[in-house]
N, C-alpha and C positions, 0 to 999 in steps of 0.2 A: 561347089555345085551350089546353086542357088534355088531355095526352097521357099516356098510361100504356102501360109497357111491361111486357110478359110476363117473368118469369123465366126466365132462359137458363141452361140446365146448363154445367158447366164444361168437360166432354167435347165441346161442341158450338162451342165458342170457336175462332176463326181467327186465327193471329198477325197482326197489323196493323203496319204503319208506326209508328216512335214518334212522330212529329208528329199523327198522324192520331188515334191514342191518347189525346194528350193533349188533343185539341181536344174531344173526345166526353168528356161525364161520364155515368156510368151510374148509375140512382137505383134502388133496390129497389122494387119494389110497396108502397103503403101500406096496404094492408090485411093486411101480413104484421106480426105484431107482435114477433116474435121472430127473430133472427137466427143461422143455424147456422154455425159454424166447422170448416171440415174442415182437417185436419192435413197439411200436404204430406207427401210421403214423400220422402226424400232423393234427391239425384242419382244417386249410384251404384246406387240402387236403381230407379229408373225407366229408367235407360238403362244396363242392367248392360254392361261392355264385357270383353274378353279380356285375360289378364294379356298383358302385351310378354314375347316369348321372348328369351331370350337368345341374343348374336351366334353364327353357327356359325364356330369356330376353326378347322375342318378346311380353310376356305379362305383363302387368302392375301390377307388385307384390303388390305394394304398396297400391293400390287402390282395390286390390282383399280382398273380406271378410274373414278373417281367419276363418277355420273350426273348431270346438270344437270337433267334434268326432274323433277318433285316426283312423286312416288307418289300415283295416283289413289285408292288406299285412304285414306292419309293425309288425303290433301285432303277426302275425303268426309267422312271423321270429325271433321276441323276445321270445315267447315263445318257438320256436323250440329252442334257444339260452338258455333258462333256463332249458331246457330238457338236453340239452347237456352238460350244467354245472352240472347239477346233477348227470348225467353219471360219468363225470369224476371226482366228488366228491367223488363217490360209488368207481370208480376204483383205482383214484389215492390220497390217505387219508394222504400220508407221507408228501407231500411239496407244491401241486399245490395251486393256488390263489382262494380262495372262494368269488364270487359275493355275496353281501348282497341285500337284498331286495330293500334299498333305492338306492343303486349304480344302481339297475336295472332300477327304476324308473325313474332316474335323465338321463340316456342315454336313455330311450325310449321317454322322454319328447322332446329330442332333435329333434325326426323324426317327432312329431306328426305336425307340419307345418313348413313351409319353412321361412327363415329369410326375414323380410322385408328389401326392400331397405330403404336407407336415402331419405327423401325428400328433393327436390330440383329441378332444370330445365328440366321437363319430356320430351320435344320436343327437346332435342339438336340438332342445326344446324350448320353443318359442315362448317368452313369457308371457303372461297373462296381461292383458291390459288393465290399466289402472282405473279404479271404480270411480265413476263419473258422479257429481254431485246431485244431479237430477236424478239420479236409478237407486240413490241411498235412502231416500225418504219420497213417499207418494206426493204428488204434485197436488198444490191447494194447501197445505198443512203449512203453517207457521214454523219457524224455529224455535223450540222452547226457549225462555231467556233465564240463566241462571241468576236468582237476586244473591248479589253479593252482600254477605253481612256487614254490617259497620264495626270500625276497629273497637267501638265502645263495647258493641255486644259480646265480641271474642274476648277481650280482656276482662268483661264481667263474667264471663261463664269460666274463665280459669281461675279468678279469683276467690270467688265466693265460696268454694269448699277449699281453699289452699290453706293448709293449718298453720303454715308460718306467717300468712296474711293476720287470720284469726288469732293468733299468738301474740302478734305483734298490736293487734287493737287493743288487746287487753293489759299490755305496756304501756300504752300510750295514755289508758285510762288510767292505771295505776300512777303515772306520772303526772296528772291533772293535781292542781291545786286543791285542798280541802274544801273550798268554797266554791267550785265549778263541778258542774254536774257531768257526767258523763255523756249525756246528750253533744256536748261540745267535740267529742271527736266522731260518734255515731253518724250526727248529722252530715259530716264532712266524707263518710265512704259510705252514705245509705244508698247511691245508686248502684252500688257494686255487691250489695248484699241481695239473698235470697231467704226463703223459708227454711230454718234450720241451721243457718250459718252461725248465728250467734251463739248456739248451744256449746259450742267449744269455747268461744271466747267468756261466756259464763263458767262454766268448769275450770278454765285457766285463772281467773278470777277468785274462784274459792281455794285453788291451790295456794294463790299468793297471799289467802287470809284476809279477803276482802269483801264479805258477805253485802256489806251495803253497796258497793262498787255493783255488785253481781244483780241486787234487786234495782238499782238504777237503769242497768242496762234491760232489764226484763219490762220495766216499767216504760222504758221508750220503745222497744219494739212492740209493745202492746199496742200503742197508738198510731203504728205505721199497717195499714190497711195491707200491705203485699208482705208483712212479715208475720202477720197474727191473724187467726189463732193458729199455734202451733205445740203440740204435744212435746217436742223434742226441748224447745227454750223452757216451756212451763214445767219438764221433769227436771232438766238440770238445775233451774232456780231453788225447786222444790229438795233437790238433793244437798245442794251448796248450805240453803239455811238449813235444813236439818242437821247437819254435820255441825255447825257452827252454834247449835242450840238457839238458833234466832226464828224458829219455825213455830208458829203458833198451834198448837196442836187443837184440831176440832174437838169441840164436846162430842159431838154426834160421828163416831168412829163409822159406824153401819151405813149413814146417810153419806159420808164422805166416800166410801168404796163402792158405793152403788153409782153415785154421779162422775167420780174421776175416772179416767182410762186405767189401763193396768200399767201402761210405761210411769206414768206419775205416781202409783201405789207403790211400785216395785223402787221408784228413786227415793220416795219419803222413808221406804223401808232400809235401803240401803244408805241413806244419812243416818237415820238413828243408830243402825249398827256401828258405823265408823265413829259417829259421835259417843258409843259406849250407852246408850239408852237401850240396852237390850230388852228391860221390861215391855217399853212402849211398841219395838220392832214385834215382839212377840206378839202382842197385844191384836197389834196392825195385822200380822198374819192369821191369827185367831177370827176376827172379824171377816177378814176376806174369805176364809174357808166356808163359814157359816154363811157368809153371801154368795157363796159358789163362785167366787171369784179366784182364778187359779193363777198364781202367782209363777214366775220361772223357779225352776229348782236351784239355780244359784243361790238365790235368796235364802233358801232353806240351807244351802250346806255353808254360808257364809255365819248365818245365825247359830248354826248346830257347832259351828268350830269355836266361835267366842263365848257360847254357853257352856262347853265342855271343859274351857279353862278354869271354872267355878265349880267344884265338887258339891256345892249345893244346889245347882242347876242340872243335874243330872236325869232328872225326873222329868224337865222339860224337854233335856236333848233326847229322851228316850220315846216321848212323845212325837217330837218332831221327826225323828229315825221312822218311827212308824208311819206316818202320814207320807213319809216321802218313799217309802217303801210299798205303797198301794198304787201309786202313780206309774203307770206306762211310758210317759213321754218324757224320760230322762232328758236333760240337757246339761250336763256337767262338763265341767274343762277337767284337766288332769290335776290341776291343784284345787279342784273342788273335791275330786275323788282322793286326792292324799290327806286334805284336811279332815275329811268325814272318815277315813279309816284310822288316823291317828285318835281321834276322839273315840273309836269305837273299841280300839284297842286298850285304852284309857279304863273304858267301860266293860271290857270284857265281852264283848258282842263280836266275837270272832268269825261267825258263821256272814255277817254284813261284810267283813273285811274280804272275805273268801268269795263274795257275792259280786262284791263290787269290782276286785280284780277280773272275775272272769266276764263281766259284762264290759269293762273297759276293752278286753284283749276282742272279744266278738265283735264290738263296734268298729272293729279294723285300725285300730291305733297300735302304737309302737307303746310299750311301758318305758318311762323312763326311770333312772337310776334312784330317783325319791321313790318311786310307786314298789318297787323291788324291794329297796330297804323296810320300806313300812310292813310289806309282806314278810319277809324275812323276820322282823321283828315281833311280828305278829305270831309266826309260828314257833318262835322260841319262846315267847311268853307262854305258849302252851306246852312248853317241853315237847314238842313236834320236831327235833333237833334233824331227823334223817329228811322229812319235807322240808324243812329249812335249805338244808343242804342242796336239795334239788333244785329249789331256787337260784340258789348261788351259781350252780352249772349251767341252769338257763340264762342268766344274766351274762355268764362267762361266754356262751355261745352266741348271742346276741351283739357281742361285741360293744359292749355298755361300759363306759369309763367309769371307775368308781370315784366319789367323791370322799371325805373324810369321815361322813358319817357313816358311808357306806363300808368301810374299813373298819368301823369301829363295831358295827354290828356283827362283821363277818368275823373278825379275831375275838369277838364274844363267844360266837356260837361254836368256832374250832377249841376255845377253851373248855366250853360244854361238852364237846366231844373227845375232850381229851388227845387232841389231834396235835402234836407240836410241830411233825415238819409244815402242815400246810399253815399253821399259824406263824411259824418262821417265815414261810416264803410270803403271805401278805403283809409282814411287818415290813418285810423288805422292800416291796413292792409300792407298799404307802411311804417310805423313804425317796424311793426313785421318783415318784410322780411330785416330789417336792412338799409333800405335807408333814407338817410338824406332829408327832403323837401328842395326845391328850395324856391326862393323869389316869384315868381308868384304862386307857391302851395299854400305857407304863406297868398298869398293876396286873392286868390280864396277862402280860407276857412274862412278869416275875411269877404269879399262879402258876402259869404253864411249867415253866423251868422248875420251879418246886417242888410240883408233882411228880415229875421226872429225875428229880435230884440232883440237877446240875447247879450246883452251888456257884462255879466258877461264873458261870452265864447270869446267873442271878445279880452277882455283885458287879457284873459289866452292866446290867440295866438298871441298876441302882443308883449306880454312879451318873449313866446318862441322865437317868430322872433327876438328879440331884442338880447336874449342870444346868438342866433346862428350867430349875428354880422348882421343881416341885420337891415335897416333902412326903416321905412315906408316914402312912399311918400307923398305928400302933399294932393293929392285926398283922398286918404285913410285916413290920419289923419283928416280930414276936415269932412269927413264923420262920423268917429267915435265918433268927437267933438259935432256934428249936432245931432246924434243919443242920446247923453248922454245928452243933452240941453233936446229933446223931452220927456226923460223919466223923466227928473227931472221936468217938467213944468206939465206932468201927474201927478204927486204925488203930486205936491200944490194944484192941481184943487181937487183932491179925498177929501170928507170933513173928 
């Protein structure tokens, strides 16, 4: 039975299943002699789609909870694509690409959710713009110029007060020939010198025993307008000349003290004191006092210490102590206080010793071992042994290391207190500190053991003292022999 089908237009075709289409063959009508080929339009023109919008970065996509449900619009579009692909496969079976189900699933999974952003600094702050040069300073003002100092000026600033350089000048002047003047060296270094520089050089020349060179240096500086007048150079020269007995003492000291500066008067007094001209120094201080020129208290301290060595000058020392006690602006160093306290102990002015020690502590300074030792010796001389022992405990509390004179005074104090255990303990500490006992320390230890009746220990200390090169005095030897006789007699009386 022959059947003929009418031609069917492309628009009236309905998509069918793949197996069903394969089983049916369609043949064109027999009466059509020619076949009309219609060009198939591209896929993107047949089903135009909107371009995908970029993600909205205003929303934090990383913190957004991902959705598990598939977007319906995406699913519909994918389904329509599948239908289109099925239609394409129906119409073009010769060479078109066929999409498999797993490929479609992979593509659809890409559109189920947006790709999360990488974690990082979410609130990024935009850095401030760099400052512009025209906004840093107002317009119309020129840039300030920095004047660069020359290398010569910087070297001069470093050199003119350098002690090693100034001491080197003194050594160069010392090495000059006897017929050469000090100006030969000074002119070479004149450009590096300033006011006050040569004072150290002049003092160094004085220490070397060259007062003539010091005077030549002063005469050269006096001719330099950039270096003179200068009281420091003048005072150093006066002190050096006075120390070496080359100072011409002015006949009118009253006129001199009224015209000279305080530094020059003090320098002359220190020079006289170091030279041993104590009478001239005392006379200079007396004239300055009558002229109402107050000198530094350290000058008084040095003169008191030197005059205190001579018993014939104790009246002058007492007068100077009274003058020093009337002053309110004391400027004494620790060495000055110690020197005055030692002289006062020798003179029996124990009240001044206590006052000076209290003043030193109230000034906010820590007493040294020498100051503590002087105070202990002062109270020991007054036979105030308990008060002296309190100073020993204060010295121990302040963690002050004892020297040999301190051990000597402390052991003497324990001997006066008849305190054998503490005397033995400090005697052992002295040896541990590396000090060698003196003769009076050995004698005090022997006397302590004699009072306690310990003859064996007395013999040990005597043997140790003899090995150290000391010979016991007759009084100690007689006491030792007497103790030995008493002990032997006591042994004989025992039944």
